[in-house]
N, CA, C and O atoms as CSV, one atom per row, in Angstrom:
chain,resi,resn,atom,element,x,y,z
A,1,MET,N,N,0.748,-1.008,0.109
A,1,MET,CA,C,0.092,-0.043,0.160
A,1,MET,C,C,0.995,1.324,0.231
A,1,MET,O,O,0.624,2.316,-0.396
A,2,SER,N,N,1.882,1.335,0.812
A,2,SER,CA,C,2.607,2.438,0.878
A,2,SER,C,C,3.347,3.042,-0.452
A,2,SER,O,O,3.625,4.218,-0.688
A,3,ASP,N,N,3.622,1.670,-1.391
A,3,ASP,CA,C,4.181,1.715,-2.565
A,3,ASP,C,C,3.303,2.684,-3.507
A,3,ASP,O,O,3.826,3.530,-4.232
A,4,ASP,N,N,1.809,2.454,-3.413
A,4,ASP,CA,C,1.107,2.971,-4.431
A,4,ASP,C,C,0.836,4.475,-4.006
A,4,ASP,O,O,0.833,5.403,-4.815
A,5,THR,N,N,0.568,4.637,-2.397
A,5,THR,CA,C,0.977,5.935,-1.955
A,5,THR,C,C,1.825,6.862,-2.476
A,5,THR,O,O,1.507,7.954,-2.946
A,6,LEU,N,N,3.083,6.323,-2.364
A,6,LEU,CA,C,4.105,7.082,-2.858
A,6,LEU,C,C,4.030,7.444,-4.483
A,6,LEU,O,O,4.300,8.547,-4.957
A,7,ALA,N,N,3.634,6.355,-5.175
A,7,ALA,CA,C,3.908,6.668,-6.612
A,7,ALA,C,C,2.752,7.723,-6.971
A,7,ALA,O,O,3.028,8.648,-7.735
A,8,SER,N,N,1.353,7.592,-6.388
A,8,SER,CA,C,0.251,8.494,-6.583
A,8,SER,C,C,0.761,9.974,-6.061
A,8,SER,O,O,0.446,10.979,-6.700
A,9,ALA,N,N,1.631,10.063,-4.769
A,9,ALA,CA,C,2.187,11.272,-4.639
A,9,ALA,C,C,3.199,12.133,-5.419
A,9,ALA,O,O,3.359,13.348,-5.306
A,10,ARG,N,N,3.922,11.189,-6.321
A,10,ARG,CA,C,4.899,11.721,-7.011
A,10,ARG,C,C,4.204,12.097,-8.533
A,10,ARG,O,O,4.840,12.722,-9.383
A,11,THR,N,N,3.028,11.696,-8.709
A,11,THR,CA,C,2.346,12.273,-9.860
A,11,THR,C,C,1.513,13.724,-9.839
A,11,THR,O,O,1.216,14.355,-10.853
A,12,ARG,N,N,1.249,14.057,-8.681
A,12,ARG,CA,C,0.403,14.818,-8.295
A,12,ARG,C,C,1.166,16.447,-8.506
A,12,ARG,O,O,2.311,16.509,-8.059
A,13,THR,N,N,0.772,17.355,-8.956
A,13,THR,CA,C,1.117,18.470,-8.860
A,13,THR,C,C,0.644,19.779,-8.268
A,13,THR,O,O,1.054,20.923,-8.468
A,14,GLU,N,N,-0.433,19.271,-7.400
A,14,GLU,CA,C,-0.924,20.176,-6.387
A,14,GLU,C,C,-0.372,20.097,-5.356
A,14,GLU,O,O,-0.502,19.036,-4.746
A,15,PRO,N,N,0.387,21.089,-4.807
A,15,PRO,CA,C,1.129,21.144,-3.482
A,15,PRO,C,C,0.209,20.308,-2.365
A,15,PRO,O,O,0.664,19.320,-1.790
A,16,ASN,N,N,-0.984,20.761,-2.152
A,16,ASN,CA,C,-1.715,20.519,-0.912
A,16,ASN,C,C,-1.886,18.724,-1.032
A,16,ASN,O,O,-1.540,17.953,-0.137
A,17,ILE,N,N,-2.510,18.303,-2.376
A,17,ILE,CA,C,-2.763,17.078,-2.204
A,17,ILE,C,C,-1.278,16.102,-2.300
A,17,ILE,O,O,-1.186,14.914,-1.991
A,18,ARG,N,N,-0.458,16.773,-2.691
A,18,ARG,CA,C,0.955,15.966,-2.763
A,18,ARG,C,C,1.481,15.755,-1.453
A,18,ARG,O,O,2.039,14.700,-1.153
A,19,ASN,N,N,1.313,16.825,-0.558
A,19,ASN,CA,C,1.754,16.660,0.562
A,19,ASN,C,C,1.026,16.142,1.518
A,19,ASN,O,O,1.537,15.797,2.584
A,20,ALA,N,N,-0.413,16.005,1.232
A,20,ALA,CA,C,-1.401,14.971,2.303
A,20,ALA,C,C,-0.742,13.385,2.007
A,20,ALA,O,O,-0.432,12.598,2.901
A,21,LYS,N,N,-0.625,13.152,0.651
A,21,LYS,CA,C,-0.308,11.883,0.030
A,21,LYS,C,C,0.770,11.386,0.934
A,21,LYS,O,O,0.760,10.423,1.701
A,22,TYR,N,N,1.923,12.467,0.608
A,22,TYR,CA,C,3.632,11.905,1.331
A,22,TYR,C,C,3.113,11.589,2.655
A,22,TYR,O,O,3.466,10.468,3.021
A,23,VAL,N,N,2.213,12.370,3.689
A,23,VAL,CA,C,1.779,12.031,4.680
A,23,VAL,C,C,1.722,10.709,5.134
A,23,VAL,O,O,2.397,9.978,5.859
A,24,THR,N,N,0.490,10.625,4.337
A,24,THR,CA,C,0.232,9.232,4.335
A,24,THR,C,C,0.792,8.172,4.209
A,24,THR,O,O,0.525,7.138,4.821
A,25,PHE,N,N,1.650,8.337,3.376
A,25,PHE,CA,C,3.114,7.394,2.951
A,25,PHE,C,C,3.840,7.165,4.112
A,25,PHE,O,O,4.109,6.066,4.596
A,26,ALA,N,N,4.196,8.458,4.609
A,26,ALA,CA,C,5.135,8.248,5.793
A,26,ALA,C,C,4.750,7.692,7.106
A,26,ALA,O,O,5.503,7.256,7.977
A,27,LYS,N,N,2.827,7.818,7.118
A,27,LYS,CA,C,2.708,7.251,8.427
A,27,LYS,C,C,2.756,5.633,8.133
A,27,LYS,O,O,2.992,4.842,9.046
A,28,GLN,N,N,2.465,5.132,6.530
A,28,GLN,CA,C,2.377,3.648,6.365
A,28,GLN,C,C,3.516,3.372,6.536
A,28,GLN,O,O,3.582,2.321,7.174
A,29,TRP,N,N,4.805,3.907,6.214
A,29,TRP,CA,C,6.019,3.435,5.993
A,29,TRP,C,C,6.209,3.405,7.464
A,29,TRP,O,O,6.650,2.284,7.718
A,30,ILE,N,N,6.122,3.902,8.250
A,30,ILE,CA,C,6.516,3.691,9.833
A,30,ILE,C,C,5.683,2.543,10.374
A,30,ILE,O,O,6.286,1.730,11.075
A,31,SER,N,N,4.606,2.385,10.191
A,31,SER,CA,C,3.831,1.093,10.651
A,31,SER,C,C,4.566,-0.134,9.957
A,31,SER,O,O,4.930,-1.151,10.547
A,32,ASP,N,N,4.710,0.119,8.687
A,32,ASP,CA,C,5.451,-1.104,8.091
A,32,ASP,C,C,6.683,-1.494,8.703
A,32,ASP,O,O,6.895,-2.704,8.788
A,33,ALA,N,N,7.559,-0.668,9.158
A,33,ALA,CA,C,8.670,-0.739,9.653
A,33,ALA,C,C,9.766,-1.655,8.510
A,33,ALA,O,O,10.526,-2.527,8.932
A,34,PRO,N,N,9.697,-1.362,7.379
A,34,PRO,CA,C,10.489,-2.071,6.487
A,34,PRO,C,C,12.139,-2.229,6.737
A,34,PRO,O,O,12.884,-1.269,6.936
A,35,ALA,N,N,12.525,-3.506,6.691
A,35,ALA,CA,C,14.155,-3.206,6.608
A,35,ALA,C,C,15.227,-2.704,5.769
A,35,ALA,O,O,16.411,-2.622,6.098
A,36,ILE,N,N,14.658,-2.340,4.542
A,36,ILE,CA,C,15.243,-1.504,3.723
A,36,ILE,C,C,14.333,-1.259,2.796
A,36,ILE,O,O,13.352,-1.969,2.575
A,37,GLY,N,N,14.748,0.167,1.989
A,37,GLY,CA,C,14.245,1.018,1.315
A,37,GLY,C,C,14.513,0.523,-0.289
A,37,GLY,O,O,15.676,0.465,-0.688
A,38,LEU,N,N,13.693,0.263,-0.947
A,38,LEU,CA,C,13.880,-0.007,-2.585
A,38,LEU,C,C,13.037,0.845,-3.344
A,38,LEU,O,O,11.845,1.056,-3.118
A,39,PHE,N,N,13.814,1.383,-4.372
A,39,PHE,CA,C,13.177,2.189,-5.303
A,39,PHE,C,C,13.731,1.969,-6.755
A,39,PHE,O,O,14.896,1.920,-7.150
A,40,GLN,N,N,12.463,1.844,-7.473
A,40,GLN,CA,C,12.992,1.649,-9.180
A,40,GLN,C,C,12.558,2.793,-10.093
A,40,GLN,O,O,11.447,2.534,-10.555
A,41,ALA,N,N,12.963,3.795,-10.458
A,41,ALA,CA,C,12.710,4.664,-11.304
A,41,ALA,C,C,12.072,4.020,-12.474
A,41,ALA,O,O,12.394,2.930,-12.948
A,42,THR,N,N,10.988,4.931,-12.955
A,42,THR,CA,C,10.517,4.392,-14.307
A,42,THR,C,C,10.599,5.575,-14.970
A,42,THR,O,O,10.389,6.661,-14.430
A,43,THR,N,N,11.050,5.343,-16.723
A,43,THR,CA,C,11.140,6.514,-17.229
A,43,THR,C,C,10.281,6.047,-18.506
A,43,THR,O,O,10.457,4.917,-18.961
A,44,GLN,N,N,9.361,6.918,-19.072
A,44,GLN,CA,C,8.948,6.818,-20.232
A,44,GLN,C,C,9.444,7.692,-21.430
A,44,GLN,O,O,9.668,8.894,-21.279
A,45,TYR,N,N,9.605,7.068,-22.594
A,45,TYR,CA,C,10.132,8.112,-23.701
A,45,TYR,C,C,9.127,7.818,-24.844
A,45,TYR,O,O,8.819,6.690,-25.231
A,46,VAL,N,N,8.665,8.986,-25.327
A,46,VAL,CA,C,7.871,9.143,-26.421
A,46,VAL,C,C,8.230,9.568,-27.921
A,46,VAL,O,O,8.502,10.740,-28.181
A,47,TYR,N,N,8.223,8.814,-28.655
A,47,TYR,CA,C,8.753,9.225,-30.163
A,47,TYR,C,C,7.812,9.068,-30.893
A,47,TYR,O,O,6.825,8.400,-30.586
A,48,SER,N,N,8.017,9.832,-32.285
A,48,SER,CA,C,7.115,9.789,-33.564
A,48,SER,C,C,7.620,8.732,-34.213
A,48,SER,O,O,8.813,8.469,-34.068
A,49,LYS,N,N,6.807,7.950,-35.034
A,49,LYS,CA,C,7.183,6.807,-35.683
A,49,LYS,C,C,8.115,7.120,-36.785
A,49,LYS,O,O,8.826,6.257,-37.299
A,50,SER,N,N,8.110,8.302,-37.129
A,50,SER,CA,C,9.156,8.560,-38.415
A,50,SER,C,C,10.567,8.530,-37.894
A,50,SER,O,O,11.535,8.394,-38.642
A,51,VAL,N,N,10.663,8.671,-36.489
A,51,VAL,CA,C,12.082,8.971,-35.751
A,51,VAL,C,C,12.666,7.786,-35.251
A,51,VAL,O,O,12.262,7.284,-34.203
A,52,HIS,N,N,13.699,7.236,-36.001
A,52,HIS,CA,C,14.198,6.036,-35.533
A,52,HIS,C,C,15.737,6.296,-34.784
A,52,HIS,O,O,16.787,6.726,-35.260
A,53,ALA,N,N,15.359,5.806,-33.307
A,53,ALA,CA,C,16.393,6.170,-32.403
A,53,ALA,C,C,16.575,4.771,-32.113
A,53,ALA,O,O,17.580,4.268,-32.616
A,54,MET,N,N,15.910,4.105,-31.489
A,54,MET,CA,C,16.365,2.483,-31.174
A,54,MET,C,C,15.310,1.706,-31.260
A,54,MET,O,O,14.176,2.182,-31.310
A,55,PRO,N,N,15.533,0.514,-31.287
A,55,PRO,CA,C,14.614,-0.781,-31.334
A,55,PRO,C,C,13.343,-0.657,-30.195
A,55,PRO,O,O,13.792,-0.362,-29.088
A,56,GLU,N,N,12.222,-0.779,-30.215
A,56,GLU,CA,C,11.454,-0.868,-29.458
A,56,GLU,C,C,11.522,-1.930,-28.085
A,56,GLU,O,O,11.124,-1.741,-26.935
A,57,SER,N,N,12.267,-3.248,-28.775
A,57,SER,CA,C,12.751,-4.269,-27.681
A,57,SER,C,C,13.844,-4.059,-26.743
A,57,SER,O,O,14.111,-4.773,-25.777
A,58,GLU,N,N,14.618,-2.710,-27.232
A,58,GLU,CA,C,15.770,-2.550,-26.234
A,58,GLU,C,C,15.359,-2.204,-25.139
A,58,GLU,O,O,14.320,-1.557,-25.004
A,59,VAL,N,N,16.291,-2.669,-23.931
A,59,VAL,CA,C,15.647,-2.484,-22.518
A,59,VAL,C,C,17.065,-1.269,-22.085
A,59,VAL,O,O,18.279,-1.406,-22.238
A,60,LEU,N,N,16.360,-0.255,-21.581
A,60,LEU,CA,C,17.337,0.795,-20.853
A,60,LEU,C,C,17.596,0.467,-19.435
A,60,LEU,O,O,16.611,0.255,-18.726
A,61,VAL,N,N,18.818,0.393,-18.902
A,61,VAL,CA,C,19.116,0.144,-17.718
A,61,VAL,C,C,19.324,1.540,-16.821
A,61,VAL,O,O,19.058,1.601,-15.621
A,62,SER,N,N,19.828,2.608,-17.584
A,62,SER,CA,C,19.587,3.900,-16.890
A,62,SER,C,C,19.077,4.817,-17.953
A,62,SER,O,O,19.063,4.444,-19.126
A,63,ALA,N,N,18.656,6.006,-17.594
A,63,ALA,CA,C,18.447,6.993,-18.421
A,63,ALA,C,C,19.280,7.486,-19.331
A,63,ALA,O,O,18.864,7.813,-20.443
A,64,ALA,N,N,20.489,7.595,-18.997
A,64,ALA,CA,C,21.688,7.887,-19.827
A,64,ALA,C,C,21.836,6.844,-20.969
A,64,ALA,O,O,22.312,7.247,-22.031
A,65,ASP,N,N,21.454,5.472,-20.844
A,65,ASP,CA,C,21.545,4.575,-21.903
A,65,ASP,C,C,20.902,5.177,-23.314
A,65,ASP,O,O,21.450,4.991,-24.400
A,66,ARG,N,N,19.881,5.794,-23.179
A,66,ARG,CA,C,19.060,6.419,-24.084
A,66,ARG,C,C,20.051,6.933,-25.306
A,66,ARG,O,O,19.681,6.862,-26.477
A,67,TYR,N,N,21.211,7.403,-24.965
A,67,TYR,CA,C,21.944,8.649,-25.435
A,67,TYR,C,C,23.364,7.519,-25.814
A,67,TYR,O,O,24.381,8.038,-26.275
A,68,ALA,N,N,23.331,6.308,-25.630
A,68,ALA,CA,C,24.295,5.610,-25.955
A,68,ALA,C,C,24.589,5.306,-27.425
A,68,ALA,O,O,25.700,4.886,-27.749
A,69,ASP,N,N,23.708,5.491,-28.241
A,69,ASP,CA,C,23.712,4.876,-29.522
A,69,ASP,C,C,23.213,6.290,-30.484
A,69,ASP,O,O,22.791,6.199,-31.637
A,70,VAL,N,N,23.377,7.603,-29.707
A,70,VAL,CA,C,22.920,8.733,-30.772
A,70,VAL,C,C,23.576,9.067,-32.125
A,70,VAL,O,O,22.935,9.753,-32.921
A,71,LEU,N,N,24.810,8.629,-32.442
A,71,LEU,CA,C,25.427,8.391,-33.725
A,71,LEU,C,C,24.593,7.851,-34.605
A,71,LEU,O,O,24.854,8.077,-35.786
A,72,TYR,N,N,23.565,7.134,-34.338
A,72,TYR,CA,C,22.841,6.186,-35.281
A,72,TYR,C,C,21.417,6.653,-35.557
A,72,TYR,O,O,20.769,6.125,-36.460
A,73,TRP,N,N,20.854,7.742,-34.717
A,73,TRP,CA,C,19.463,8.314,-34.937
A,73,TRP,C,C,19.416,8.816,-36.089
A,73,TRP,O,O,20.380,9.269,-36.707
A,74,SER,N,N,18.292,8.768,-36.453
A,74,SER,CA,C,17.636,9.673,-38.221
A,74,SER,C,C,16.486,10.019,-37.913
A,74,SER,O,O,15.858,9.863,-36.866
A,75,VAL,N,N,16.213,10.518,-38.904
A,75,VAL,CA,C,14.703,10.920,-39.053
A,75,VAL,C,C,13.869,10.611,-40.012
A,75,VAL,O,O,12.642,10.516,-39.979
A,76,GLY,N,N,14.906,10.402,-41.209
A,76,GLY,CA,C,14.427,9.963,-42.515
A,76,GLY,C,C,15.615,10.029,-43.465
A,76,GLY,O,O,16.640,10.686,-43.282
A,77,GLN,N,N,15.305,9.187,-44.594
A,77,GLN,CA,C,16.490,9.224,-45.564
A,77,GLN,C,C,15.838,9.677,-46.968
A,77,GLN,O,O,14.871,9.035,-47.375
A,78,ARG,N,N,16.345,10.786,-47.740
A,78,ARG,CA,C,15.772,10.991,-48.851
A,78,ARG,C,C,16.950,12.111,-49.687
A,78,ARG,O,O,17.430,13.024,-49.014
A,79,VAL,N,N,17.265,11.991,-50.844
A,79,VAL,CA,C,18.289,12.975,-51.410
A,79,VAL,C,C,17.713,14.253,-51.220
A,79,VAL,O,O,16.586,14.484,-51.659
A,80,VAL,N,N,18.364,15.101,-50.615
A,80,VAL,CA,C,18.123,16.457,-50.757
A,80,VAL,C,C,18.254,17.470,-51.838
A,80,VAL,O,O,17.364,18.247,-52.184
A,81,GLN,N,N,19.622,17.376,-52.410
A,81,GLN,CA,C,20.062,18.121,-53.587
A,81,GLN,C,C,20.735,17.111,-54.558
A,81,GLN,O,O,21.345,16.222,-53.964
A,82,ARG,N,N,20.758,17.060,-55.582
A,82,ARG,CA,C,21.731,16.520,-56.581
A,82,ARG,C,C,22.545,17.169,-57.541
A,82,ARG,O,O,21.906,17.807,-58.378
A,83,THR,N,N,23.737,17.182,-57.649
A,83,THR,CA,C,24.734,17.755,-58.355
A,83,THR,C,C,24.749,17.053,-59.633
A,83,THR,O,O,25.137,15.886,-59.697
A,84,PRO,N,N,24.199,17.939,-61.031
A,84,PRO,CA,C,24.210,17.108,-62.179
A,84,PRO,C,C,25.778,16.722,-62.560
A,84,PRO,O,O,26.019,16.003,-63.530
């Protein structure tokens, strides 16, 4: 339950609601008395289908991994100008 409360608090932008959810999380956290705190950040990347940055099946370990293959990024391929 505390995981859901914490995740919900992080998604709120209204300060009053966000603080109330953090208070609820803290109370639940104390009552659970966990031995170790674990957190796994989730990052979503949205891109256009015409942009080819990485295969959809590729898994990113960290946010910086998104830029590991930046030299292969492309938006489309076509001849722009030809010299006769």
